[in-house]
SETORPA-771986 format. One record per residue (C-alpha): residue number from 1; residue in one letter; x negated, y, z. Coordinates in steps of 0.25 Angstrom, whole numbers. Layout:
BEGIN
node n = NUM; res = a; c1 = X; c2 = Y; c3 = Z
...
// end
This chain:
BEGIN
node n = 1; res = m; c1 = 0; c2 = 0; c3 = 0
node n = 2; res = t; c1 = -6; c2 = 14; c3 = -4
node n = 3; res = r; c1 = -5; c2 = 26; c3 = 5
node n = 4; res = f; c1 = 5; c2 = 32; c3 = -5
node n = 5; res = t; c1 = 15; c2 = 20; c3 = -5
node n = 6; res = k; c1 = 13; c2 = 19; c3 = 10
node n = 7; res = l; c1 = 17; c2 = 33; c3 = 12
node n = 8; res = f; c1 = 29; c2 = 33; c3 = 3
node n = 9; res = a; c1 = 34; c2 = 18; c3 = 6
node n = 10; res = g; c1 = 34; c2 = 14; c3 = -9
node n = 11; res = i; c1 = 44; c2 = 24; c3 = -14
node n = 12; res = k; c1 = 42; c2 = 35; c3 = -25
node n = 13; res = p; c1 = 41; c2 = 47; c3 = -15
node n = 14; res = v; c1 = 47; c2 = 60; c3 = -17
node n = 15; res = i; c1 = 37; c2 = 70; c3 = -11
node n = 16; res = a; c1 = 44; c2 = 84; c3 = -9
node n = 17; res = m; c1 = 37; c2 = 97; c3 = -8
node n = 18; res = v; c1 = 38; c2 = 107; c3 = 4
node n = 19; res = h; c1 = 32; c2 = 119; c3 = -3
node n = 20; res = l; c1 = 27; c2 = 127; c3 = 8
node n = 21; res = n; c1 = 29; c2 = 142; c3 = 7
node n = 22; res = p; c1 = 16; c2 = 150; c3 = 3
node n = 23; res = m; c1 = 5; c2 = 149; c3 = 14
node n = 24; res = p; c1 = -1; c2 = 161; c3 = 22
node n = 25; res = g; c1 = -11; c2 = 168; c3 = 13
node n = 26; res = t; c1 = -5; c2 = 164; c3 = 0
node n = 27; res = p; c1 = 1; c2 = 175; c3 = -10
node n = 28; res = l; c1 = 15; c2 = 170; c3 = -8
node n = 29; res = y; c1 = 15; c2 = 169; c3 = 7
node n = 30; res = d; c1 = 27; c2 = 175; c3 = 15
node n = 31; res = a; c1 = 20; c2 = 182; c3 = 26
node n = 32; res = d; c1 = 34; c2 = 186; c3 = 32
node n = 33; res = a; c1 = 39; c2 = 172; c3 = 33
node n = 34; res = g; c1 = 25; c2 = 167; c3 = 37
node n = 35; res = v; c1 = 21; c2 = 152; c3 = 40
node n = 36; res = e; c1 = 34; c2 = 151; c3 = 48
node n = 37; res = g; c1 = 41; c2 = 153; c3 = 35
node n = 38; res = i; c1 = 33; c2 = 143; c3 = 28
node n = 39; res = y; c1 = 37; c2 = 133; c3 = 39
node n = 40; res = r; c1 = 52; c2 = 136; c3 = 39
node n = 41; res = n; c1 = 53; c2 = 134; c3 = 24
node n = 42; res = a; c1 = 45; c2 = 121; c3 = 24
node n = 43; res = l; c1 = 54; c2 = 116; c3 = 35
node n = 44; res = l; c1 = 66; c2 = 118; c3 = 26
node n = 45; res = d; c1 = 60; c2 = 112; c3 = 14
node n = 46; res = l; c1 = 55; c2 = 100; c3 = 22
node n = 47; res = d; c1 = 68; c2 = 97; c3 = 29
node n = 48; res = a; c1 = 76; c2 = 98; c3 = 15
node n = 49; res = l; c1 = 66; c2 = 88; c3 = 9
node n = 50; res = q; c1 = 66; c2 = 78; c3 = 20
node n = 51; res = a; c1 = 82; c2 = 79; c3 = 21
node n = 52; res = a; c1 = 82; c2 = 76; c3 = 6
node n = 53; res = g; c1 = 74; c2 = 63; c3 = 8
node n = 54; res = v; c1 = 61; c2 = 66; c3 = 1
node n = 55; res = d; c1 = 50; c2 = 55; c3 = 3
node n = 56; res = a; c1 = 39; c2 = 65; c3 = 7
node n = 57; res = v; c1 = 36; c2 = 80; c3 = 8
node n = 58; res = m; c1 = 24; c2 = 88; c3 = 4
node n = 59; res = f; c1 = 20; c2 = 102; c3 = 9
node n = 60; res = g; c1 = 13; c2 = 111; c3 = -1
node n = 61; res = n; c1 = 9; c2 = 125; c3 = -3
node n = 62; res = e; c1 = 15; c2 = 126; c3 = -16
node n = 63; res = n; c1 = 18; c2 = 141; c3 = -15
node n = 64; res = d; c1 = 4; c2 = 145; c3 = -12
node n = 65; res = r; c1 = 2; c2 = 151; c3 = -25
node n = 66; res = p; c1 = -8; c2 = 154; c3 = -31
node n = 67; res = y; c1 = -14; c2 = 141; c3 = -27
node n = 68; res = e; c1 = -28; c2 = 139; c3 = -22
node n = 69; res = l; c1 = -37; c2 = 127; c3 = -24
node n = 70; res = e; c1 = -44; c2 = 129; c3 = -11
node n = 71; res = v; c1 = -33; c2 = 133; c3 = -1
node n = 72; res = d; c1 = -34; c2 = 143; c3 = 10
node n = 73; res = i; c1 = -35; c2 = 137; c3 = 24
node n = 74; res = a; c1 = -23; c2 = 145; c3 = 28
node n = 75; res = t; c1 = -14; c2 = 138; c3 = 18
node n = 76; res = t; c1 = -18; c2 = 124; c3 = 23
node n = 77; res = s; c1 = -16; c2 = 129; c3 = 38
node n = 78; res = a; c1 = -3; c2 = 135; c3 = 36
node n = 79; res = m; c1 = 2; c2 = 122; c3 = 28
node n = 80; res = a; c1 = -3; c2 = 114; c3 = 40
node n = 81; res = f; c1 = 4; c2 = 123; c3 = 50
node n = 82; res = v; c1 = 18; c2 = 122; c3 = 42
node n = 83; res = i; c1 = 17; c2 = 107; c3 = 40
node n = 84; res = g; c1 = 13; c2 = 105; c3 = 55
node n = 85; res = r; c1 = 26; c2 = 113; c3 = 59
node n = 86; res = l; c1 = 34; c2 = 104; c3 = 49
node n = 87; res = a; c1 = 28; c2 = 91; c3 = 54
node n = 88; res = e; c1 = 39; c2 = 87; c3 = 64
node n = 89; res = r; c1 = 50; c2 = 89; c3 = 53
node n = 90; res = i; c1 = 42; c2 = 81; c3 = 42
node n = 91; res = q; c1 = 49; c2 = 67; c3 = 41
node n = 92; res = k; c1 = 43; c2 = 63; c3 = 28
node n = 93; res = p; c1 = 28; c2 = 60; c3 = 23
node n = 94; res = f; c1 = 22; c2 = 73; c3 = 20
node n = 95; res = g; c1 = 11; c2 = 78; c3 = 11
node n = 96; res = v; c1 = 4; c2 = 91; c3 = 9
node n = 97; res = n; c1 = -2; c2 = 99; c3 = -3
node n = 98; res = v; c1 = -11; c2 = 111; c3 = -2
node n = 99; res = l; c1 = -12; c2 = 117; c3 = -16
node n = 100; res = w; c1 = -22; c2 = 115; c3 = -22
node n = 101; res = d; c1 = -32; c2 = 111; c3 = -12
node n = 102; res = p; c1 = -34; c2 = 96; c3 = -9
node n = 103; res = d; c1 = -43; c2 = 98; c3 = 3
node n = 104; res = s; c1 = -33; c2 = 107; c3 = 10
node n = 105; res = t; c1 = -22; c2 = 97; c3 = 6
node n = 106; res = v; c1 = -29; c2 = 85; c3 = 13
node n = 107; res = a; c1 = -32; c2 = 94; c3 = 25
node n = 108; res = l; c1 = -18; c2 = 98; c3 = 26
node n = 109; res = a; c1 = -13; c2 = 84; c3 = 26
node n = 110; res = a; c1 = -23; c2 = 80; c3 = 37
node n = 111; res = a; c1 = -18; c2 = 92; c3 = 45
node n = 112; res = t; c1 = -3; c2 = 89; c3 = 44
node n = 113; res = g; c1 = -3; c2 = 74; c3 = 43
node n = 114; res = a; c1 = 2; c2 = 74; c3 = 29
node n = 115; res = a; c1 = 4; c2 = 60; c3 = 22
node n = 116; res = f; c1 = 0; c2 = 65; c3 = 8
node n = 117; res = v; c1 = -7; c2 = 76; c3 = 0
node n = 118; res = r; c1 = -5; c2 = 81; c3 = -14
node n = 119; res = e; c1 = -15; c2 = 88; c3 = -22
node n = 120; res = i; c1 = -24; c2 = 89; c3 = -34
node n = 121; res = f; c1 = -36; c2 = 81; c3 = -30
node n = 122; res = t; c1 = -42; c2 = 78; c3 = -43
node n = 123; res = g; c1 = -45; c2 = 84; c3 = -57
node n = 124; res = t; c1 = -50; c2 = 98; c3 = -63
node n = 125; res = y; c1 = -40; c2 = 108; c3 = -67
node n = 126; res = a; c1 = -38; c2 = 122; c3 = -73
node n = 127; res = s; c1 = -28; c2 = 128; c3 = -64
node n = 128; res = d; c1 = -20; c2 = 141; c3 = -60
node n = 129; res = m; c1 = -30; c2 = 141; c3 = -48
node n = 130; res = g; c1 = -42; c2 = 140; c3 = -57
node n = 131; res = p; c1 = -51; c2 = 128; c3 = -59
node n = 132; res = w; c1 = -47; c2 = 116; c3 = -50
node n = 133; res = t; c1 = -55; c2 = 104; c3 = -46
node n = 134; res = p; c1 = -50; c2 = 97; c3 = -34
node n = 135; res = n; c1 = -59; c2 = 88; c3 = -26
node n = 136; res = a; c1 = -52; c2 = 75; c3 = -23
node n = 137; res = g; c1 = -65; c2 = 69; c3 = -16
node n = 138; res = r; c1 = -65; c2 = 81; c3 = -6
node n = 139; res = a; c1 = -50; c2 = 80; c3 = -3
node n = 140; res = m; c1 = -50; c2 = 65; c3 = -1
node n = 141; res = r; c1 = -62; c2 = 66; c3 = 8
node n = 142; res = r; c1 = -55; c2 = 76; c3 = 16
node n = 143; res = a; c1 = -44; c2 = 67; c3 = 18
node n = 144; res = r; c1 = -53; c2 = 56; c3 = 23
node n = 145; res = q; c1 = -61; c2 = 66; c3 = 32
node n = 146; res = l; c1 = -47; c2 = 71; c3 = 38
node n = 147; res = d; c1 = -44; c2 = 56; c3 = 41
node n = 148; res = r; c1 = -32; c2 = 56; c3 = 31
node n = 149; res = r; c1 = -36; c2 = 43; c3 = 23
node n = 150; res = d; c1 = -21; c2 = 41; c3 = 24
node n = 151; res = l; c1 = -17; c2 = 53; c3 = 16
node n = 152; res = v; c1 = -9; c2 = 50; c3 = 3
node n = 153; res = i; c1 = -16; c2 = 58; c3 = -8
node n = 154; res = l; c1 = -7; c2 = 63; c3 = -20
node n = 155; res = n; c1 = -16; c2 = 68; c3 = -31
node n = 156; res = n; c1 = -9; c2 = 77; c3 = -41
node n = 157; res = v; c1 = -17; c2 = 74; c3 = -54
node n = 158; res = s; c1 = -10; c2 = 84; c3 = -63
node n = 159; res = a; c1 = -11; c2 = 98; c3 = -56
node n = 160; res = e; c1 = -1; c2 = 108; c3 = -57
node n = 161; res = f; c1 = -5; c2 = 122; c3 = -61
node n = 162; res = a; c1 = -17; c2 = 117; c3 = -68
node n = 163; res = a; c1 = -23; c2 = 109; c3 = -80
node n = 164; res = s; c1 = -32; c2 = 97; c3 = -79
node n = 165; res = m; c1 = -46; c2 = 100; c3 = -85
node n = 166; res = d; c1 = -48; c2 = 85; c3 = -86
node n = 167; res = s; c1 = -45; c2 = 80; c3 = -100
node n = 168; res = r; c1 = -41; c2 = 66; c3 = -96
node n = 169; res = p; c1 = -26; c2 = 63; c3 = -97
node n = 170; res = l; c1 = -18; c2 = 64; c3 = -84
node n = 171; res = p; c1 = -17; c2 = 49; c3 = -82
node n = 172; res = d; c1 = -32; c2 = 47; c3 = -83
node n = 173; res = r; c1 = -34; c2 = 59; c3 = -73
node n = 174; res = a; c1 = -24; c2 = 52; c3 = -64
node n = 175; res = r; c1 = -31; c2 = 39; c3 = -65
node n = 176; res = s; c1 = -44; c2 = 45; c3 = -62
node n = 177; res = a; c1 = -39; c2 = 53; c3 = -50
node n = 178; res = v; c1 = -33; c2 = 41; c3 = -44
node n = 179; res = f; c1 = -47; c2 = 34; c3 = -45
node n = 180; res = s; c1 = -55; c2 = 45; c3 = -41
node n = 181; res = s; c1 = -47; c2 = 52; c3 = -30
node n = 182; res = i; c1 = -39; c2 = 40; c3 = -25
node n = 183; res = p; c1 = -26; c2 = 47; c3 = -22
node n = 184; res = d; c1 = -13; c2 = 40; c3 = -17
node n = 185; res = a; c1 = -4; c2 = 45; c3 = -29
node n = 186; res = v; c1 = -6; c2 = 54; c3 = -41
node n = 187; res = l; c1 = 4; c2 = 66; c3 = -44
node n = 188; res = v; c1 = 7; c2 = 71; c3 = -58
node n = 189; res = s; c1 = 12; c2 = 86; c3 = -59
node n = 190; res = g; c1 = 18; c2 = 96; c3 = -69
node n = 191; res = a; c1 = 11; c2 = 109; c3 = -72
node n = 192; res = i; c1 = 16; c2 = 117; c3 = -60
node n = 193; res = t; c1 = 24; c2 = 115; c3 = -47
node n = 194; res = g; c1 = 38; c2 = 111; c3 = -51
node n = 195; res = e; c1 = 35; c2 = 106; c3 = -65
node n = 196; res = s; c1 = 37; c2 = 92; c3 = -68
node n = 197; res = a; c1 = 26; c2 = 82; c3 = -71
node n = 198; res = s; c1 = 26; c2 = 76; c3 = -85
node n = 199; res = m; c1 = 33; c2 = 63; c3 = -85
node n = 200; res = v; c1 = 22; c2 = 58; c3 = -95
node n = 201; res = d; c1 = 12; c2 = 62; c3 = -85
node n = 202; res = l; c1 = 18; c2 = 55; c3 = -74
node n = 203; res = e; c1 = 20; c2 = 42; c3 = -83
node n = 204; res = s; c1 = 6; c2 = 42; c3 = -88
node n = 205; res = v; c1 = -1; c2 = 44; c3 = -74
node n = 206; res = k; c1 = 8; c2 = 33; c3 = -68
node n = 207; res = a; c1 = 4; c2 = 24; c3 = -80
node n = 208; res = a; c1 = -10; c2 = 27; c3 = -77
node n = 209; res = l; c1 = -9; c2 = 25; c3 = -62
node n = 210; res = p; c1 = 1; c2 = 13; c3 = -60
node n = 211; res = h; c1 = -4; c2 = 10; c3 = -46
node n = 212; res = t; c1 = -5; c2 = 25; c3 = -41
node n = 213; res = p; c1 = 7; c2 = 33; c3 = -37
node n = 214; res = v; c1 = 10; c2 = 44; c3 = -46
node n = 215; res = l; c1 = 20; c2 = 55; c3 = -42
node n = 216; res = a; c1 = 26; c2 = 67; c3 = -50
node n = 217; res = n; c1 = 21; c2 = 79; c3 = -43
node n = 218; res = t; c1 = 29; c2 = 91; c3 = -49
node n = 219; res = g; c1 = 43; c2 = 94; c3 = -55
node n = 220; res = v; c1 = 51; c2 = 82; c3 = -51
node n = 221; res = k; c1 = 65; c2 = 86; c3 = -52
node n = 222; res = h; c1 = 79; c2 = 80; c3 = -49
node n = 223; res = g; c1 = 81; c2 = 76; c3 = -64
node n = 224; res = t; c1 = 67; c2 = 70; c3 = -66
node n = 225; res = v; c1 = 64; c2 = 63; c3 = -52
node n = 226; res = t; c1 = 70; c2 = 50; c3 = -57
node n = 227; res = e; c1 = 62; c2 = 49; c3 = -69
node n = 228; res = v; c1 = 49; c2 = 54; c3 = -62
node n = 229; res = l; c1 = 51; c2 = 43; c3 = -51
node n = 230; res = k; c1 = 52; c2 = 32; c3 = -62
node n = 231; res = i; c1 = 38; c2 = 35; c3 = -65
node n = 232; res = a; c1 = 31; c2 = 42; c3 = -53
node n = 233; res = d; c1 = 29; c2 = 36; c3 = -40
node n = 234; res = g; c1 = 35; c2 = 48; c3 = -33
node n = 235; res = c; c1 = 36; c2 = 63; c3 = -34
node n = 236; res = v; c1 = 33; c2 = 76; c3 = -28
node n = 237; res = v; c1 = 45; c2 = 86; c3 = -28
node n = 238; res = g; c1 = 46; c2 = 101; c3 = -24
node n = 239; res = s; c1 = 53; c2 = 111; c3 = -34
node n = 240; res = s; c1 = 64; c2 = 102; c3 = -37
node n = 241; res = l; c1 = 69; c2 = 101; c3 = -23
node n = 242; res = k; c1 = 69; c2 = 116; c3 = -21
node n = 243; res = v; c1 = 80; c2 = 126; c3 = -22
node n = 244; res = d; c1 = 83; c2 = 128; c3 = -37
node n = 245; res = g; c1 = 71; c2 = 119; c3 = -40
node n = 246; res = h; c1 = 62; c2 = 130; c3 = -38
node n = 247; res = t; c1 = 48; c2 = 127; c3 = -32
node n = 248; res = w; c1 = 48; c2 = 139; c3 = -22
node n = 249; res = n; c1 = 62; c2 = 137; c3 = -16
node n = 250; res = a; c1 = 65; c2 = 130; c3 = -4
node n = 251; res = v; c1 = 69; c2 = 115; c3 = -5
node n = 252; res = d; c1 = 84; c2 = 113; c3 = -9
node n = 253; res = p; c1 = 89; c2 = 102; c3 = 0
node n = 254; res = v; c1 = 100; c2 = 98; c3 = -10
node n = 255; res = r; c1 = 90; c2 = 97; c3 = -22
node n = 256; res = a; c1 = 81; c2 = 89; c3 = -13
node n = 257; res = q; c1 = 92; c2 = 80; c3 = -9
node n = 258; res = e; c1 = 96; c2 = 78; c3 = -23
node n = 259; res = f; c1 = 82; c2 = 75; c3 = -28
node n = 260; res = m; c1 = 80; c2 = 64; c3 = -18
node n = 261; res = d; c1 = 94; c2 = 58; c3 = -21
node n = 262; res = i; c1 = 89; c2 = 57; c3 = -35
node n = 263; res = v; c1 = 76; c2 = 50; c3 = -30
node n = 264; res = r; c1 = 84; c2 = 41; c3 = -21
node n = 265; res = k; c1 = 93; c2 = 37; c3 = -33
node n = 266; res = t; c1 = 80; c2 = 35; c3 = -41
node n = 267; res = r; c1 = 74; c2 = 26; c3 = -31
node n = 268; res = g; c1 = 87; c2 = 17; c3 = -31
// end
């Protein structure tokens, strides 16, 4: 049994995003609401997602635009504070993602007790944030140094907001990433947050990695989740569960419930 299958008990999990409001020091931070406002909004989203029956939740700083490749320590500290305050309300396995910094993501997981992390761990990209070359070796060693050898690693191999500078086809890059960085699962994304991953990309990566979990990472919608789960081993969903399907809105309890009703029907 792998760490992924042990965590998710053999199901194709729906991992739902709790998009935290902008962190202190970032351009969009709401100083009037403060960190308390970040906590209150996150609590509402968390409660709505858990009530809808998602399989796991993931906390991310999606709105810390423009993104950084080496995140300020204030961001990681504030995220740890908020997640720590939410801890007694978290009923599902949870993960973390500090965009776009693998080291900070692993450190946050160690600080909060997260079961899994999502990040871009491998590859070289031309991105909105400039040249981007994550260091999987350093991040995985960080997990070991922090005694988190149990940490489930979700490696996004098709980065949003970026184009790979590697000329190899995506399935070859995915196979190589599994060999070299030993993740527990591979994620396939669309071009930006909220945009669907190509079904062709999902199919080709899954065909190349029949024994590794492959998840759709972006843009899974009510009308596509059944098709996605026929191919993928799970999905990450955020925007589709928000009011009006808009990334920066609060979670809509009705949309979240309707989405999970479709998932349960798909699972039979």
